[in-house]
C-alpha positions in Angstrom: 28.8 -64.8 4.3 29.8 -63.2 1.4 25.8 -62.7 0.5 24.3 -61.1 4.2 28.4 -58.7 3.4 26.6 -57.8 -0.1 23.7 -56.6 1.4 25.0 -54.1 3.8 26.9 -52.3 1.4 24.1 -51.4 -1.0 22.3 -50.5 2.5 25.0 -47.8 2.9 24.9 -46.9 -0.8 21.4 -46.3 -0.1 21.6 -44.0 2.4 24.5 -42.3 1.5 22.3 -41.3 -1.7 19.5 -40.4 0.7 22.1 -38.0 2.2 23.3 -36.6 -1.4 19.3 -36.1 -2.0 18.8 -34.5 1.0 21.3 -32.1 0.8 21.0 -31.0 -2.9 16.9 -30.3 -2.0 18.2 -27.9 1.0 20.3 -25.9 -1.4 18.1 -26.1 -3.6 14.9 -24.4 -1.1 16.9 -20.6 -0.2 16.9 -20.2 -4.5 13.4 -21.5 -5.0 11.6 -18.6 -1.7 14.2 -16.4 -3.7 12.3 -16.9 -6.5 9.1 -17.1 -5.2 9.5 -14.3 -3.2 10.6 -11.7 -6.5 7.4 -13.4 -8.4 5.4 -12.1 -5.3 7.4 -8.2 -5.5 7.0 -8.5 -9.1 2.8 -9.2 -9.1 2.3 -6.6 -6.2 4.3 -4.3 -8.5 1.6 -4.6 -11.2 -1.1 -4.7 -8.8 0.1 -1.3 -6.9 0.6 0.7 -10.4 -3.2 -1.0 -11.6 -4.5 0.3 -8.4 -2.9 4.0 -9.1 -4.4 3.9 -12.6 -8.0 3.2 -11.3 -7.6 5.6 -8.2 -7.1 8.2 -10.6 -9.9 7.0 -13.3 -12.5 8.2 -10.4 -10.8 11.4 -10.0 -12.0 11.4 -13.7 -15.7 10.0 -13.2 -16.0 12.1 -10.4 -14.1 14.7 -9.3 -12.7 13.1 -6.2 -10.7 10.8 -4.2 -11.6 7.5 -3.5 -11.7 7.5 1.1 -9.8 4.4 2.3 -12.0 1.9 3.9 -11.8 1.9 7.9 -11.3 -1.0 9.7 -12.5 -1.4 13.0 -10.5 -3.3 15.5 -12.8 -3.9 18.1 -15.2 -6.1 14.9 -12.4 -7.6 12.5 -14.7 -5.1 10.3 -14.0 -2.7 7.3 -17.0 -0.4 6.4 -16.8 2.3 3.4 -14.5 4.6 5.1 -16.9 7.4 4.3 -19.5 9.5 7.8 -22.3 11.8 7.6 -23.2 10.8 4.5 -25.9 13.7 3.1 -28.0 11.7 1.0 -30.0 14.9 -0.2 -26.8 16.2 -0.8 -24.8 13.1 -2.7 -22.0 15.4 0.3 -19.4 12.3 1.4 -16.9 12.9 4.4 -14.8 10.7 4.4 -14.7 8.6 8.3 -10.8 8.3 7.6 -7.3 8.9 6.3 -5.4 5.4 6.7 -7.6 1.9 5.5 -7.3 -0.2 3.3 -8.3 -0.1 -0.7 -11.9 -1.0 -1.8 -11.5 -3.2 -4.7 -15.2 -4.1 -4.8 -16.0 -0.3 -4.9 -13.6 1.0 -7.1 -14.4 -2.2 -9.3 -11.0 -3.6 -9.0 -10.1 -7.3 -9.9 -7.9 -10.2 -8.0 -8.1 -11.0 -4.4 -10.7 -9.4 -3.1 -11.2 -10.3 0.8 -14.9 -10.9 2.2 -15.5 -6.8 3.3 -14.5 -5.8 -0.5 -10.8 -4.9 0.6 -7.6 -5.6 -2.3 -5.1 -8.2 -0.7 -1.3 -8.5 -1.5 0.2 -12.0 -3.1 1.6 -12.1 1.0 -2.6 -12.2 1.9 -2.7 -8.7 2.9 -4.6 -5.7 2.7 -3.4 -3.0 0.7 -3.0 0.1 2.5 -4.2 3.3 1.0 -3.2 6.4 2.5 -5.4 9.8 1.5 -4.5 13.4 2.5 -8.1 14.8 4.3 -6.1 18.8 4.0 -9.4 21.2 4.4 -8.7 24.5 4.0 -10.8 26.5 6.1 -10.0 30.2 4.7 -11.5 28.9 1.5 -14.7 26.6 0.0 -16.3 25.0 3.3 -14.6 24.3 6.5 -16.2 21.6 6.6 -15.2 19.2 4.0 -11.7 17.2 3.1 -10.5 19.3 -0.3 -9.5 16.2 -2.4 -11.8 13.8 -1.6 -14.8 15.9 -1.5 -16.3 16.3 -5.2 -17.0 19.8 -6.2 -14.1 21.6 -3.0 -11.1 21.4 -5.0 -12.9 23.5 -7.5 -14.9 26.3 -4.6 -11.5 26.4 -3.0 -9.5 27.5 -5.9 -5.8 25.8 -7.5 -4.1 28.3 -5.8 -5.2 27.3 -2.0 -4.8 23.6 -2.3 -2.5 21.7 -0.5 -1.7 18.8 0.4 0.1 17.2 4.1 1.5 13.8 2.4 4.6 13.6 2.4 7.9 10.6 1.3 11.2 10.6 3.3 14.4 8.5 1.8 14.7 7.7 6.5 12.1 8.9 8.8 13.2 9.7 13.1 10.5 8.2 13.8 7.9 10.6 14.0 8.5 12.9 10.7 11.8 13.8 8.6 13.0 17.1 7.4 15.5 18.9 4.8 17.5 16.4 3.2 15.1 13.4 4.2 12.3 14.4 1.8 12.0 12.8 -1.1 8.8 14.6 -1.5 5.6 16.2 -0.3 2.9 17.3 -1.4 1.4 13.9 -2.1 -2.3 13.4 -2.3 -2.6 10.0 -1.7 -0.6 6.9 -1.4 -1.0 3.3 -1.8 1.5 0.2 0.7 1.9 -3.4 0.2 3.7 -4.4 4.0 5.4 -7.5 1.7 7.0 -9.9 3.1 8.1 -8.3 6.2 4.9 -6.9 8.4 6.8 -6.0 11.6 7.6 -2.5 12.7 11.5 -3.0 12.2 13.5 -0.9 10.9 13.1 1.7 8.4 9.7 0.9 8.0 8.3 1.6 10.8 7.0 4.9 9.4 5.1 3.2 7.4 2.4 1.4 9.9 2.7 4.1 12.5 -0.7 5.9 10.7 0.3 9.1 10.4 1.3 11.2 6.8 4.8 10.7 7.0 6.3 8.1 4.4 10.0 6.2 3.8 10.5 5.1 0.5 13.6 4.1 0.0 15.3 0.1 -1.1 14.6 -2.9 0.1 17.2 -3.6 2.9 17.6 -6.8 5.1 20.7 -4.2 7.5 19.3 -4.6 11.5 18.0 -1.0 12.3 17.3 -0.9 8.8 15.0 -2.9 7.1 12.7 -2.4 4.5 10.8 -4.5 2.0 7.3 -2.5 1.5 6.1 -1.2 -1.3 4.6 2.5 -2.1 3.1 3.9 -4.9 1.6 7.7 -4.7 0.4 10.0 -6.4 0.9 13.8 -5.3 -1.4 17.0 -5.2 -0.2 18.1 -9.0 -1.4 15.0 -9.9 -4.0 15.2 -9.1 -4.5 19.0 -10.5 -3.4 18.8 -13.6 -6.3 15.6 -14.5 -8.9 17.6 -12.7 -8.2 20.5 -14.5 -8.5 18.4 -17.4 -11.5 16.6 -16.9 -13.1 20.2 -16.0 -13.3 19.6 -12.0 -11.7 22.8 -11.6 -12.2 25.6 -13.0 
């Protein structure tokens, strides 16, 4: 009888220990997930800055901003973002203003999918939007000013403008007044981060227009936001074009 009692008591002790271990493991999961998420955000921030630098390097080398890679929903394939390429004159016209970062074409290192698009730490393509503004009174009416080599010089520095706007908040279609954080933006690079939904404020960054929300990370219902963005203003682009002689 005594031996049977001791055996039962030992099983109870083991069950109690296992319960404590389970509780401790459950408690640790939350902080561990937070640490992993923070590490991914730091990595994405570094990669976004690198993409921004490489876009300016392309600008310095070729006198124009690179085109986004375009995605076809029907084939799920990615193209180089150029259309109507005239090989004789080497004129390239971007087919889309919003797509993905063409990592292979730009010589970017990192996680790259089979089509050459740069992948963020959450396994999604970095999104890239470039202004296809086109001054129809100066230069060529058929060529976007920022993405066509030589066109900015034909248009002239005083006639160049951009149509991308950064917002603190958005009404769903645009932003105005105090909601405008900055305008005259030439390009934006974006990671949708962990939450790739269209909930809250981040919905504006997924509707493929030229308005983007930039604000603090938020989990407030109705104002969710965890996107990460970098950008280049028209002034930034003109500075480098002037410095490298692409603008007279």
